[in-house]
N, C-alpha and C positions, 0 to 999 in steps of 0.2 A: 505493500500500500505506500503509495505518496504523501510525503511529509505537506502538511497545509502550509500554506502562505498566510502568515498573518499581517494583517495592514494596520497602522496606527488609526485611530478613529478620528475622524474630521468631525470640528467643530465649528459652527457659523458664528459668525463675530456679531455680538449685540451691536444694533444700529440705536442711534439717540435720538431723539425727535429734535427737528430742527425750532430753533428758538422762534418765537412770536413776537410780532414787532411790538414795540411799545407803544407807538401812538395810537395804533388801531386796535390794540391787543387782540391781533389773530385774526379779527375780521375782513383785513383790507378796505373799509369804507370807513368815512369819518361824516360827521354832518358839519356842511358850510352854512353859513347864513347868507341869506339871500339880500341884496342890494340891487337898488333900482334907483334910476333916474339921473340926471347929471351930476347933482352931488352925492351921488352912491350912497343914498340913507339906507339905515337898516331897518328893514321891516319887521322883523321879529319871526319871520319864517326860516325854515331851515329844509336842506335837502341835501341828500346822499352825496359824496363824491368819493372817487379813488383816494388814496392814503399815499402822500407825496413821499413817504418816506418808501416804502414798499413797492409802492404802483400796485395795487392790488391785490399782491402774492399772499399776505399775511406774513410772510416770514420777515425776521429780522435779518438785515443786510449786514454782511462783514466787513 
């Protein structure tokens, strides 16, 4: 009977989750205030927009 060949056990590397963006807290969107008119007065209304730090990905830039 032939001898068995043993191989080292392969283990997978643990991957860490990427860090979340601190500005949008990982959502990718932030609320921006709506401005109107020539004087750019604030109306008190808000709309969602892309996060300027992570560009909507929700991941912290390195």
